[in-house]
MDAnalysis code that builds the backbone (N, CA, C; Angstrom):
import MDAnalysis as mda
import numpy as np

u = mda.Universe.empty(708, n_residues=236, atom_resindex=np.repeat(np.arange(236), 3), trajectory=True)
u.add_TopologyAttr("name", ["N", "CA", "C"] * 236)
u.add_TopologyAttr("resid", np.arange(1, 237))
u.add_TopologyAttr("resname", ["MET", "ALA", "GLU", "GLN", "SER", "GLN", "LYS", "ILE", "LEU", "PRO", "HIS", "ASP", "ASP", "PRO", "GLN", "GLU", "LEU", "ALA", "PRO", "GLY", "LEU", "TRP", "THR", "VAL", "THR", "GLY", "SER", "LEU", "PRO", "PHE", "PRO", "VAL", "LYS", "ARG", "VAL", "MET", "THR", "ILE", "VAL", "LYS", "LEU", "PRO", "ASP", "GLY", "SER", "LEU", "LEU", "LEU", "HIS", "SER", "VAL", "ILE", "ALA", "MET", "SER", "GLU", "ALA", "GLY", "MET", "ALA", "LYS", "LEU", "ASP", "ALA", "LEU", "GLY", "LYS", "PRO", "SER", "ILE", "ILE", "LEU", "VAL", "PRO", "HIS", "GLY", "GLY", "HIS", "ARG", "LEU", "ASP", "ALA", "THR", "PHE", "TYR", "LYS", "GLN", "ARG", "TYR", "PRO", "GLU", "ALA", "ARG", "VAL", "VAL", "ALA", "PRO", "ALA", "ALA", "ALA", "ARG", "ALA", "LYS", "ILE", "GLU", "GLU", "VAL", "VAL", "LYS", "VAL", "ASP", "ALA", "THR", "ALA", "GLU", "GLU", "ALA", "LEU", "PRO", "PRO", "LEU", "GLY", "VAL", "ARG", "LEU", "HIS", "ALA", "VAL", "ASP", "GLY", "PHE", "LYS", "ASN", "GLY", "GLU", "LEU", "ALA", "TYR", "GLU", "LEU", "ASP", "THR", "ALA", "GLY", "GLY", "LYS", "VAL", "LEU", "ILE", "MET", "SER", "ASP", "ALA", "VAL", "ALA", "ASN", "ARG", "ASP", "PRO", "VAL", "PRO", "GLY", "PHE", "ARG", "GLY", "TRP", "LEU", "MET", "ALA", "GLY", "VAL", "ALA", "GLY", "GLY", "PRO", "LYS", "ASN", "ARG", "ARG", "LEU", "SER", "VAL", "PRO", "ARG", "ILE", "VAL", "ARG", "MET", "ILE", "MET", "LEU", "GLY", "ASP", "LYS", "LYS", "THR", "ALA", "ARG", "ALA", "SER", "ILE", "GLU", "LYS", "LEU", "ALA", "ALA", "ILE", "PRO", "ASP", "VAL", "LYS", "VAL", "LEU", "THR", "VAL", "ALA", "HIS", "GLY", "ARG", "PRO", "VAL", "THR", "ASP", "GLY", "VAL", "SER", "ALA", "ALA", "LEU", "ARG", "GLU", "ALA", "ALA", "SER", "GLY", "LEU"])
u.atoms.positions = np.array([
    [-0.948, 42.953, -2.607],
    [-0.622, 42.850, -4.031],
    [-1.803, 42.250, -4.781],
    [-2.141, 42.876, -5.900],
    [-3.260, 42.370, -6.690],
    [-2.875, 41.084, -7.398],
    [-3.838, 40.214, -7.574],
    [-3.617, 39.026, -8.374],
    [-3.449, 39.441, -9.823],
    [-2.443, 38.873, -10.491],
    [-2.125, 39.295, -11.843],
    [-2.803, 38.433, -12.901],
    [-3.802, 37.643, -12.504],
    [-4.509, 36.827, -13.474],
    [-5.391, 37.687, -14.380],
    [-5.724, 38.867, -13.924],
    [-6.571, 39.748, -14.721],
    [-5.798, 40.243, -15.939],
    [-6.458, 40.276, -17.066],
    [-5.804, 40.728, -18.286],
    [-5.547, 42.225, -18.210],
    [-4.320, 42.602, -18.527],
    [-3.941, 44.009, -18.558],
    [-3.992, 44.469, -20.010],
    [-4.872, 45.400, -20.280],
    [-5.013, 45.930, -21.635],
    [-4.043, 47.086, -21.836],
    [-3.710, 47.418, -23.089],
    [-2.745, 48.501, -23.336],
    [-3.172, 49.817, -22.688],
    [-2.182, 50.552, -22.220],
    [-2.447, 51.833, -21.558],
    [-1.193, 52.687, -21.643],
    [-1.349, 53.977, -21.402],
    [-0.184, 54.836, -21.333],
    [0.210, 55.055, -19.877],
    [1.234, 55.869, -19.659],
    [1.657, 56.226, -18.310],
    [0.823, 57.397, -17.810],
    [0.816, 57.654, -16.504],
    [0.126, 58.842, -15.997],
    [0.666, 60.119, -16.648],
    [-0.256, 60.924, -17.148],
    [0.094, 62.178, -17.809],
    [-0.360, 63.335, -16.927],
    [0.552, 64.213, -16.568],
    [0.205, 65.330, -15.694],
    [-0.499, 66.423, -16.496],
    [-1.685, 66.793, -16.048],
    [-2.429, 67.886, -16.667],
    [-2.189, 69.202, -15.946],
    [-1.985, 69.108, -14.637],
    [-1.758, 70.264, -13.781],
    [-1.195, 69.715, -12.478],
    [-0.602, 70.564, -11.639],
    [-0.103, 70.052, -10.363],
    [-1.196, 69.327, -9.583],
    [-0.908, 68.083, -9.220],
    [-1.864, 67.291, -8.461],
    [-2.956, 66.641, -9.278],
    [-2.815, 66.623, -10.608],
    [-3.856, 66.065, -11.482],
    [-3.210, 65.328, -12.648],
    [-3.607, 64.058, -12.815],
    [-3.070, 63.231, -13.887],
    [-4.203, 62.418, -14.525],
    [-3.961, 61.954, -15.743],
    [-4.857, 60.982, -16.373],
    [-4.040, 59.830, -16.930],
    [-4.691, 58.679, -17.039],
    [-4.145, 57.511, -17.731],
    [-5.163, 57.110, -18.784],
    [-4.722, 56.930, -20.006],
    [-5.601, 56.494, -21.092],
    [-5.320, 55.032, -21.399],
    [-6.374, 54.237, -21.446],
    [-6.221, 52.819, -21.712],
    [-7.195, 52.331, -22.766],
    [-7.040, 51.080, -23.137],
    [-7.856, 50.462, -24.171],
    [-8.938, 49.584, -23.552],
    [-9.870, 49.186, -24.388],
    [-10.900, 48.214, -24.050],
    [-10.882, 47.120, -25.119],
    [-11.574, 46.008, -24.894],
    [-11.599, 44.956, -25.922],
    [-12.199, 45.428, -27.248],
    [-13.013, 46.475, -27.214],
    [-13.554, 47.076, -28.439],
    [-12.886, 48.442, -28.610],
    [-12.899, 49.022, -29.815],
    [-12.071, 50.198, -30.102],
    [-12.596, 51.513, -29.534],
    [-12.636, 51.581, -28.229],
    [-12.951, 52.827, -27.520],
    [-11.912, 52.997, -26.430],
    [-11.376, 54.190, -26.292],
    [-10.418, 54.454, -25.229],
    [-11.149, 54.856, -23.952],
    [-10.514, 54.608, -22.836],
    [-11.082, 54.979, -21.539],
    [-10.026, 55.738, -20.742],
    [-10.475, 56.516, -19.782],
    [-9.578, 57.416, -19.063],
    [-9.766, 57.261, -17.561],
    [-8.663, 57.109, -16.845],
    [-8.647, 57.182, -15.390],
    [-8.122, 58.556, -14.989],
    [-8.795, 59.189, -14.041],
    [-8.343, 60.466, -13.504],
    [-7.774, 60.246, -12.116],
    [-6.637, 60.856, -11.860],
    [-5.928, 60.740, -10.583],
    [-5.820, 62.137, -9.986],
    [-6.267, 62.297, -8.752],
    [-6.215, 63.597, -8.077],
    [-5.514, 63.429, -6.737],
    [-4.562, 64.317, -6.460],
    [-3.930, 64.326, -5.141],
    [-4.803, 65.128, -4.184],
    [-5.243, 64.478, -3.122],
    [-6.087, 65.117, -2.123],
    [-5.240, 65.953, -1.157],
    [-5.868, 66.808, -0.376],
    [-5.099, 67.674, 0.534],
    [-4.173, 66.920, 1.486],
    [-4.533, 65.687, 1.858],
    [-3.666, 64.933, 2.770],
    [-2.534, 64.205, 2.056],
    [-2.423, 64.394, 0.727],
    [-1.356, 63.767, -0.040],
    [-1.716, 62.426, -0.643],
    [-2.837, 61.846, -0.226],
    [-3.274, 60.582, -0.807],
    [-3.963, 60.835, -2.145],
    [-4.287, 59.750, -2.848],
    [-4.819, 59.852, -4.200],
    [-6.272, 59.401, -4.271],
    [-7.056, 60.137, -5.014],
    [-8.397, 59.722, -5.437],
    [-8.283, 59.245, -6.873],
    [-8.769, 58.039, -7.138],
    [-8.712, 57.438, -8.474],
    [-10.137, 57.297, -9.001],
    [-10.424, 57.941, -10.119],
    [-11.760, 57.890, -10.714],
    [-11.723, 57.023, -11.958],
    [-12.595, 56.018, -12.017],
    [-12.721, 55.127, -13.170],
    [-11.396, 54.414, -13.445],
    [-11.037, 53.522, -12.538],
    [-9.690, 52.948, -12.528],
    [-9.421, 52.040, -13.723],
    [-8.139, 52.017, -14.114],
    [-7.643, 51.190, -15.208],
    [-6.505, 50.331, -14.670],
    [-6.638, 49.014, -14.760],
    [-5.565, 48.108, -14.344],
    [-4.364, 48.308, -15.263],
    [-3.185, 48.424, -14.646],
    [-1.967, 48.669, -15.410],
    [-0.935, 47.587, -15.155],
    [0.068, 47.550, -15.995],
    [1.209, 46.657, -15.806],
    [1.924, 47.027, -14.510],
    [2.834, 46.164, -14.066],
    [3.591, 46.472, -12.849],
    [4.371, 47.771, -13.008],
    [4.900, 48.022, -14.196],
    [5.624, 49.280, -14.421],
    [4.685, 50.464, -14.281],
    [3.477, 50.337, -14.816],
    [2.496, 51.414, -14.707],
    [2.043, 51.621, -13.282],
    [1.820, 50.519, -12.554],
    [1.390, 50.644, -11.173],
    [2.489, 51.259, -10.311],
    [3.746, 50.966, -10.632],
    [4.853, 51.581, -9.891],
    [4.869, 53.092, -10.095],
    [4.540, 53.528, -11.293],
    [4.486, 54.969, -11.553],
    [3.318, 55.612, -10.817],
    [2.214, 54.876, -10.691],
    [1.100, 55.378, -9.887],
    [1.522, 55.482, -8.430],
    [2.175, 54.458, -7.914],
    [2.605, 54.470, -6.517],
    [3.555, 55.629, -6.232],
    [4.330, 56.027, -7.226],
    [5.266, 57.133, -7.039],
    [4.544, 58.467, -6.855],
    [3.281, 58.535, -7.294],
    [2.509, 59.779, -7.175],
    [1.914, 59.954, -5.782],
    [1.688, 58.844, -5.077],
    [1.064, 58.906, -3.761],
    [0.367, 57.598, -3.450],
    [-0.252, 57.537, -2.288],
    [-0.952, 56.326, -1.859],
    [-2.436, 56.456, -2.155],
    [-2.994, 55.580, -2.986],
    [-4.430, 55.649, -3.265],
    [-5.265, 55.435, -1.999],
    [-6.215, 56.325, -1.769],
    [-7.106, 56.179, -0.621],
    [-8.568, 56.052, -1.026],
    [-8.909, 56.515, -2.235],
    [-10.286, 56.449, -2.728],
    [-10.290, 55.828, -4.113],
    [-11.036, 54.737, -4.274],
    [-11.277, 54.124, -5.587],
    [-12.708, 54.491, -5.952],
    [-12.861, 55.485, -6.803],
    [-14.182, 56.037, -7.119],
    [-14.719, 55.382, -8.391],
    [-15.731, 54.551, -8.226],
    [-16.355, 53.850, -9.353],
    [-17.560, 54.686, -9.786],
    [-17.535, 55.274, -10.991],
    [-18.570, 56.253, -11.346],
    [-19.961, 55.679, -11.564],
    [-20.047, 54.456, -12.063],
    [-21.338, 53.783, -12.231],
    [-21.075, 52.337, -12.634],
    [-22.129, 51.569, -12.820],
    [-21.983, 50.143, -13.064],
    [-21.257, 49.777, -14.331],
    [-21.169, 50.691, -15.279],
    [-20.462, 50.409, -16.518],
    [-18.964, 50.584, -16.425],
    [-18.466, 51.061, -15.272],
    [-17.033, 51.324, -15.113],
    [-16.464, 50.589, -13.906],
    [-16.892, 49.355, -13.731],
    [-16.453, 48.563, -12.573],
    [-15.434, 47.500, -12.960],
    [-14.988, 47.479, -14.217],
    [-14.165, 46.402, -14.757],
    [-12.933, 46.118, -13.908],
    [-12.216, 47.156, -13.501],
    [-10.940, 46.965, -12.812],
    [-10.995, 47.366, -11.343],
    [-12.191, 47.582, -10.801],
    [-12.302, 48.005, -9.406],
    [-11.772, 46.943, -8.451],
    [-12.050, 45.664, -8.722],
    [-11.578, 44.593, -7.850],
    [-10.060, 44.510, -7.871],
    [-9.454, 44.688, -9.026],
    [-7.989, 44.712, -9.159],
    [-7.394, 45.726, -8.198],
    [-7.977, 46.918, -8.167],
    [-7.442, 47.981, -7.314],
    [-7.707, 47.712, -5.837],
    [-8.865, 47.185, -5.506],
    [-9.160, 46.882, -4.109],
    [-8.233, 45.795, -3.584],
    [-7.900, 44.830, -4.424],
    [-6.966, 43.787, -4.018],
    [-5.571, 44.360, -3.792],
    [-5.178, 45.272, -4.634],
    [-3.837, 45.842, -4.519],
    [-3.745, 46.847, -3.371],
    [-4.823, 47.597, -3.161],
    [-4.830, 48.632, -2.125],
    [-5.990, 48.343, -1.154],
    [-5.870, 47.328, -0.318],
    [-7.003, 46.928, 0.534],
    [-7.428, 48.005, 1.522],
    [-6.547, 48.937, 1.859],
    [-6.918, 49.995, 2.795],
    [-7.665, 51.132, 2.104],
    [-7.623, 51.181, 0.790],
    [-8.367, 52.212, 0.059],
    [-9.857, 51.901, 0.112],
    [-10.665, 52.945, 0.144],
    [-12.114, 52.769, 0.181],
    [-12.683, 52.783, -1.232],
    [-13.527, 51.801, -1.527],
    [-14.291, 51.813, -2.778],
    [-15.516, 52.687, -2.553],
    [-15.658, 53.709, -3.377],
    [-16.723, 54.701, -3.225],
    [-17.497, 54.768, -4.536],
    [-18.823, 54.939, -4.433],
    [-19.665, 54.992, -5.625],
    [-20.904, 55.826, -5.330],
    [-21.519, 56.401, -6.366],
    [-22.789, 57.099, -6.153],
    [-23.828, 56.152, -5.566],
    [-24.665, 56.669, -4.688],
    [-25.681, 55.826, -4.056],
    [-26.566, 55.143, -5.090],
    [-26.910, 55.866, -6.163],
    [-27.807, 55.303, -7.170],
    [-27.180, 54.148, -7.933],
    [-25.847, 54.053, -7.933],
    [-25.152, 52.999, -8.683],
    [-24.617, 51.903, -7.777],
    [-24.801, 52.029, -6.485],
    [-24.156, 51.120, -5.533],
    [-24.519, 49.653, -5.768],
    [-25.789, 49.352, -5.929],
    [-26.211, 47.957, -6.058],
    [-25.566, 47.292, -7.273],
    [-25.499, 47.994, -8.388],
    [-24.910, 47.429, -9.598],
    [-23.422, 47.184, -9.424],
    [-22.733, 48.122, -8.787],
    [-21.297, 47.984, -8.577],
    [-20.998, 46.861, -7.591],
    [-21.861, 46.682, -6.598],
    [-21.619, 45.641, -5.606],
    [-21.858, 44.236, -6.146],
    [-22.276, 44.106, -7.380],
    [-22.297, 42.784, -8.015],
    [-20.885, 42.251, -8.212],
    [-19.878, 43.157, -8.238],
    [-18.501, 42.714, -8.475],
    [-17.533, 43.125, -7.368],
    [-17.826, 44.189, -6.622],
    [-16.911, 44.624, -5.571],
    [-17.719, 45.329, -4.485],
    [-17.352, 45.107, -3.235],
    [-18.049, 45.740, -2.127],
    [-17.771, 47.244, -2.124],
    [-18.810, 48.025, -1.975],
    [-18.686, 49.474, -1.868],
    [-18.577, 49.822, -0.389],
    [-17.494, 50.505, -0.020],
    [-17.261, 50.844, 1.383],
    [-18.082, 52.035, 1.848],
    [-18.385, 52.952, 0.924],
    [-19.176, 54.132, 1.284],
    [-19.710, 54.754, 0.013],
    [-20.807, 55.466, 0.137],
    [-21.317, 56.185, -1.026],
    [-20.513, 57.470, -1.223],
    [-20.534, 57.948, -2.447],
    [-19.868, 59.220, -2.741],
    [-20.465, 60.344, -1.921],
    [-21.772, 60.286, -1.749],
    [-22.457, 61.321, -0.988],
    [-21.997, 61.356, 0.471],
    [-21.628, 60.206, 1.020],
    [-21.144, 60.130, 2.399],
    [-19.666, 60.482, 2.514],
    [-18.867, 59.911, 1.634],
    [-17.417, 59.923, 1.816],
    [-16.705, 61.144, 1.251],
    [-17.211, 61.731, 0.176],
    [-16.411, 62.726, -0.534],
    [-16.536, 64.166, -0.032],
    [-17.712, 64.655, 0.354],
    [-17.758, 66.042, 0.846],
    [-16.793, 66.336, 1.993],
    [-16.579, 65.421, 2.962],
    [-15.598, 65.717, 4.007],
    [-14.168, 65.881, 3.474],
    [-13.910, 65.394, 2.268],
    [-12.586, 65.531, 1.659],
    [-12.481, 66.780, 0.785],
    [-13.539, 67.591, 0.780],
    [-13.526, 68.805, -0.020],
    [-14.029, 68.636, -1.434],
    [-14.618, 67.480, -1.735],
    [-15.149, 67.229, -3.072],
    [-16.605, 67.673, -3.114],
    [-16.940, 68.505, -4.086],
    [-18.317, 68.978, -4.259],
    [-18.987, 68.114, -5.321],
    [-20.144, 67.552, -4.969],
    [-20.862, 66.631, -5.843],
    [-21.971, 67.375, -6.582],
    [-22.124, 67.024, -7.858],
    [-23.175, 67.626, -8.681],
    [-23.975, 66.515, -9.344],
    [-25.280, 66.578, -9.212],
    [-26.148, 65.599, -9.864],
    [-26.059, 65.743, -11.379],
    [-26.062, 64.615, -12.061],
    [-26.143, 64.607, -13.533],
    [-27.482, 63.966, -13.857],
    [-28.550, 64.720, -13.621],
    [-29.895, 64.195, -13.797],
    [-30.218, 64.023, -15.279],
    [-31.199, 63.184, -15.523],
    [-31.613, 62.935, -16.900],
    [-30.946, 61.736, -17.522],
    [-29.995, 61.114, -16.800],
    [-29.313, 59.916, -17.278],
    [-29.654, 58.749, -16.350],
    [-29.624, 57.526, -16.887],
    [-30.089, 56.358, -16.148],
    [-29.011, 55.665, -15.324],
    [-27.738, 56.026, -15.501],
    [-26.662, 55.249, -14.874],
    [-26.297, 55.728, -13.477],
    [-26.879, 56.819, -13.022],
    [-26.639, 57.277, -11.658],
    [-25.341, 58.003, -11.438],
    [-24.644, 58.371, -12.496],
    [-23.355, 59.030, -12.316],
    [-23.509, 60.432, -11.733],
    [-22.442, 60.897, -11.101],
    [-22.336, 62.240, -10.578],
    [-21.161, 62.939, -11.234],
    [-21.088, 64.252, -11.088],
    [-19.904, 65.015, -11.480],
    [-19.233, 65.489, -10.197],
    [-17.904, 65.563, -10.225],
    [-17.122, 65.844, -9.029],
    [-16.256, 67.080, -9.251],
    [-16.423, 68.057, -8.396],
    [-15.679, 69.316, -8.473],
    [-14.655, 69.341, -7.331],
    [-13.384, 69.529, -7.696],
    [-12.322, 69.517, -6.700],
    [-11.391, 70.702, -6.919],
    [-10.821, 71.165, -5.829],
    [-9.762, 72.172, -5.894],
    [-8.420, 71.452, -5.819],
    [-7.554, 71.704, -6.798],
    [-6.227, 71.111, -6.800],
    [-5.196, 72.233, -6.812],
    [-3.933, 71.856, -6.668],
    [-2.865, 72.850, -6.699],
    [-2.825, 73.593, -8.035],
    [-3.316, 72.937, -9.081],
    [-3.327, 73.568, -10.397],
    [-4.617, 74.286, -10.733],
    [-5.558, 74.358, -9.786],
    [-6.836, 75.013, -10.035],
    [-7.986, 74.033, -9.928],
    [-9.173, 74.525, -10.211],
    [-10.383, 73.720, -10.053],
    [-10.526, 72.728, -11.211],
    [-10.868, 71.480, -10.863],
    [-11.076, 70.434, -11.862],
    [-12.483, 69.870, -11.697],
    [-13.098, 69.514, -12.809],
    [-14.396, 68.845, -12.830],
    [-14.193, 67.486, -13.475],
    [-14.634, 66.433, -12.782],
    [-14.484, 65.060, -13.276],
    [-15.858, 64.528, -13.626],
    [-16.003, 64.049, -14.871],
    [-17.254, 63.450, -15.314],
    [-16.979, 62.056, -15.860],
    [-18.045, 61.324, -16.121],
    [-17.902, 59.955, -16.618],
    [-18.376, 59.864, -18.067],
    [-19.617, 59.389, -18.280],
    [-20.079, 59.093, -19.633],
    [-21.069, 60.093, -20.208],
    [-21.569, 61.019, -19.384],
    [-22.616, 61.920, -19.871],
    [-22.146, 62.744, -21.048],
    [-20.872, 63.141, -21.031],
    [-20.293, 63.842, -22.171],
    [-18.992, 63.156, -22.542],
    [-18.581, 63.326, -23.784],
    [-17.347, 62.708, -24.259],
    [-16.641, 63.653, -25.212],
    [-15.353, 63.438, -25.296],
    [-14.494, 64.190, -26.203],
    [-13.834, 63.153, -27.107],
    [-14.194, 63.124, -28.354],
    [-13.749, 62.040, -29.233],
    [-12.225, 61.979, -29.319],
    [-11.711, 60.789, -29.153],
    [-10.280, 60.511, -29.283],
    [-10.161, 59.383, -30.288],
    [-9.969, 59.700, -31.570],
    [-10.118, 58.697, -32.625],
    [-9.212, 57.480, -32.445],
    [-9.762, 56.318, -32.731],
    [-9.012, 55.069, -32.767],
    [-8.795, 54.721, -34.234],
    [-7.557, 54.462, -34.660],
    [-7.300, 54.227, -36.087],
    [-7.881, 52.907, -36.585],
    [-8.018, 52.820, -37.899],
    [-8.433, 51.582, -38.529],
    [-9.930, 51.465, -38.730],
    [-10.326, 50.385, -39.418],
    [-11.733, 50.184, -39.760],
    [-12.597, 50.033, -38.518],
    [-12.109, 49.269, -37.513],
    [-12.915, 49.063, -36.307],
    [-13.147, 50.384, -35.586],
    [-12.124, 51.243, -35.565],
    [-12.292, 52.552, -34.956],
    [-13.303, 53.399, -35.704],
    [-13.255, 53.341, -37.031],
    [-14.211, 54.096, -37.855],
    [-15.627, 53.595, -37.603],
    [-15.780, 52.264, -37.525],
    [-17.096, 51.686, -37.304],
    [-17.627, 52.070, -35.918],
    [-16.781, 51.987, -34.892],
    [-17.223, 52.330, -33.558],
    [-17.564, 53.808, -33.446],
    [-16.803, 54.668, -34.122],
    [-17.110, 56.096, -34.112],
    [-18.487, 56.350, -34.709],
    [-18.839, 55.589, -35.737],
    [-20.152, 55.757, -36.341],
    [-21.271, 55.335, -35.412],
    [-21.023, 54.278, -34.634],
    [-22.030, 53.791, -33.704],
    [-22.102, 54.690, -32.470],
    [-20.935, 55.013, -31.918],
    [-20.892, 55.752, -30.665],
    [-21.180, 57.229, -30.860],
    [-20.857, 57.744, -32.030],
    [-21.003, 59.174, -32.241],
    [-19.957, 59.935, -31.451],
    [-20.184, 61.217, -31.264],
    [-19.233, 62.030, -30.539],
    [-19.112, 63.380, -31.191],
    [-18.245, 64.236, -30.661],
    [-18.128, 65.588, -31.182],
    [-17.690, 65.616, -32.635],
    [-18.313, 66.466, -33.396],
    [-17.874, 66.739, -34.764],
    [-17.544, 68.228, -34.851],
    [-18.574, 69.061, -34.804],
    [-18.341, 70.491, -34.796],
    [-18.273, 71.055, -33.383],
    [-18.375, 70.167, -32.375],
    [-18.294, 70.579, -30.980],
    [-17.172, 69.810, -30.309],
    [-16.533, 70.442, -29.322],
    [-15.476, 69.740, -28.599],
    [-16.035, 68.631, -27.738],
    [-17.201, 68.851, -27.146],
    [-17.859, 67.850, -26.319],
    [-19.240, 67.574, -26.855],
    [-19.723, 66.368, -26.625],
    [-21.115, 66.057, -26.937],
    [-21.593, 64.937, -26.029],
    [-22.881, 64.715, -26.027],
    [-23.447, 63.499, -25.447],
    [-23.427, 62.468, -26.581],
    [-22.561, 61.452, -26.503],
    [-22.399, 60.536, -27.623],
    [-23.699, 59.821, -27.992],
    [-23.786, 59.429, -29.243],
    [-24.985, 58.764, -29.751],
    [-25.320, 57.526, -28.920],
    [-24.310, 56.726, -28.576],
    [-24.581, 55.496, -27.844],
    [-25.081, 55.798, -26.434],
    [-24.623, 56.892, -25.842],
    [-25.122, 57.303, -24.524],
    [-26.575, 57.745, -24.636],
    [-26.899, 58.482, -25.703],
    [-28.288, 58.909, -25.895],
    [-29.206, 57.699, -26.072],
    [-28.694, 56.655, -26.724],
    [-29.500, 55.468, -26.972],
    [-29.714, 54.637, -25.707],
    [-28.674, 54.516, -24.868],
    [-28.696, 53.560, -23.775],
    [-28.921, 54.215, -22.416],
    [-28.305, 55.353, -22.177],
    [-28.271, 55.935, -20.836],
    [-29.155, 57.158, -20.657],
    [-29.568, 57.782, -21.746],
    [-30.341, 59.012, -21.615],
    [-31.770, 58.694, -21.197],
    [-32.218, 59.339, -20.114],
    [-33.582, 59.145, -19.649],
    [-34.508, 60.253, -20.104],
    [-34.162, 61.490, -19.777],
    [-34.987, 62.640, -20.137],
    [-34.080, 63.711, -20.727],
    [-34.276, 63.999, -21.996],
    [-33.376, 64.898, -22.712],
    [-33.383, 66.307, -22.117],
    [-34.548, 66.824, -21.801],
    [-34.647, 68.179, -21.269],
    [-33.933, 68.291, -19.930],
    [-34.124, 67.291, -19.077],
    [-33.476, 67.295, -17.769],
    [-31.968, 67.168, -17.911],
    [-31.532, 66.304, -18.825],
    [-30.094, 66.128, -19.052],
    [-29.457, 67.419, -19.551],
    [-30.134, 68.099, -20.467],
    [-29.601, 69.368, -20.978],
    [-29.446, 70.374, -19.841],
    [-30.453, 70.455, -18.983],
    [-30.392, 71.388, -17.855],
    [-29.254, 71.025, -16.899],
    [-29.020, 69.734, -16.681],
    [-27.938, 69.298, -15.802],
    [-26.580, 69.738, -16.334],
    [-26.370, 69.549, -17.638],
    [-25.081, 69.916, -18.224],
    [-24.912, 71.435, -18.236],
    [-25.995, 72.151, -18.461],
    [-25.922, 73.613, -18.414],
    [-25.558, 74.097, -17.005],
    [-26.061, 73.428, -15.971],
    [-25.699, 73.789, -14.603],
    [-24.213, 73.558, -14.358],
    [-23.685, 72.470, -14.899],
    [-22.253, 72.221, -14.766],
    [-21.445, 73.294, -15.492],
    [-21.944, 73.731, -16.636],
    [-21.252, 74.782, -17.394],
    [-21.195, 76.088, -16.615],
    [-22.119, 76.281, -15.679],
    [-22.190, 77.524, -14.912],
    [-21.259, 77.534, -13.703],
    [-20.595, 76.413, -13.409],
    [-19.644, 76.398, -12.290],
    [-18.473, 77.310, -12.653],
    [-18.148, 78.284, -11.818],
    [-17.102, 79.237, -12.202],
    [-15.687, 78.680, -12.047],
    [-14.806, 79.168, -12.921],
    [-13.354, 78.988, -12.763],
    [-12.873, 77.544, -12.863],
    [-13.581, 76.700, -13.609],
    [-13.083, 75.333, -13.821],
    [-11.962, 75.384, -14.858],
    [-10.795, 74.915, -14.475],
    [-9.631, 74.962, -15.362],
    [-9.526, 73.736, -16.258],
    [-9.924, 72.572, -15.711],
    [-9.771, 71.309, -16.449],
    [-11.019, 70.463, -16.241],
    [-11.490, 69.856, -17.316],
    [-12.560, 68.856, -17.266],
    [-11.992, 67.544, -17.776],
    [-12.123, 66.480, -16.981],
    [-11.765, 65.155, -17.479],
    [-13.029, 64.333, -17.650],
    [-13.014, 63.463, -18.644],
    [-14.147, 62.598, -18.945],
    [-13.634, 61.168, -19.053],
    [-14.523, 60.196, -18.957],
    [-14.110, 58.798, -18.965],
    [-13.733, 58.301, -20.353],
    [-14.106, 59.046, -21.384],
    [-13.780, 58.653, -22.755],
    [-13.385, 59.895, -23.542],
    [-12.126, 59.946, -23.926],
    [-11.654, 61.048, -24.745],
    [-10.721, 61.981, -24.001],
    [-10.203, 62.951, -24.740],
    [-9.208, 63.870, -24.208],
    [-9.811, 64.807, -23.166],
    [-9.007, 65.256, -22.212],
    [-9.495, 66.262, -21.267],
    [-9.670, 67.607, -21.957],
    [-10.501, 68.443, -21.386],
    [-10.665, 69.819, -21.859],
    [-9.865, 70.704, -20.913],
    [-8.907, 71.429, -21.448],
    [-8.004, 72.213, -20.620],
    [-8.139, 73.709, -20.843],
    [-9.088, 74.109, -21.672],
    [-9.388, 75.535, -21.823],
    [-10.842, 75.677, -22.258],
    [-11.479, 76.734, -21.794],
    [-12.866, 76.975, -22.182],
    [-13.810, 75.871, -21.773],
    [-13.673, 75.393, -20.536],
    [-14.498, 74.263, -20.081],
    [-15.981, 74.616, -20.120],
    [-16.341, 75.791, -19.630],
    [-17.760, 76.170, -19.604],
    [-18.347, 76.199, -21.003],
    [-17.607, 76.768, -21.944],
    [-18.090, 76.845, -23.325],
    [-18.253, 75.454, -23.922],
    [-17.313, 74.556, -23.634],
    [-17.399, 73.190, -24.159],
    [-18.613, 72.468, -23.607],
    [-18.908, 72.656, -22.333],
    [-20.088, 72.015, -21.759],
    [-21.377, 72.591, -22.339],
    [-21.396, 73.881, -22.596],
    [-22.587, 74.466, -23.226],
    [-22.771, 73.925, -24.637],
    [-21.671, 73.653, -25.337],
    [-21.771, 73.057, -26.669],
    [-22.382, 71.664, -26.580],
    [-21.964, 70.903, -25.555],
    [-22.530, 69.565, -25.384],
    [-24.012, 69.628, -25.085],
    [-24.402, 70.548, -24.217],
    [-25.837, 70.699, -23.872],
    [-26.648, 71.086, -25.092],
    [-26.079, 71.939, -25.936],
    [-26.822, 72.416, -27.097],
    [-27.109, 71.315, -28.110],
    [-26.354, 70.222, -28.031],
    [-26.569, 69.117, -28.962],
    [-27.699, 68.188, -28.578],
    [-28.275, 68.396, -27.397],
    [-29.393, 67.546, -26.963],
    [-30.722, 68.119, -27.425],
])
């Protein structure tokens, strides 16, 4: 059982996007929403990407979906609740990209790199080059079709009401005439080489038959995933 001293921020319940695929949307201390992706693996256990600590009621609903076996921390900026999950599910493995391992291990021990642990589970890894945070994209086959999971390289704006939300939207940027974009704050902080980043996103857009794309910030894309990714690349 996880220690409950950690502050639980507002969140919704797991929302099913397709058979074997769910998301949870939660809050942060500043007006940006974050998203946890939950995938049922072939053995019935759960892979959790970019975890969000939930209330006991929320955690009970997660437990009803299956037993978490992989806590996938996408990079050092998404390690906030990783310790909460490791405490609650000590048998689950904390997994992270090799390039982000050292930063994540400042707060929680990484049991294996994504490159080591995920391909044997049927997860196909794609480099997201051109960004400084070391994140990867993850392609999985689920009962509802192929899903692509990304972190911060692209975002789908999910407006937060009020003045603080308006102010953060101005700072963070995000899609206006495009469904997806590389947010302004990501370009400022995480973007290393624009040309390389554009090519990386274009390669992801070329993956065939992706039914759903989830991102760490904003709504999932459930139709026209390739076109949405090409729109994001075109903005760089």
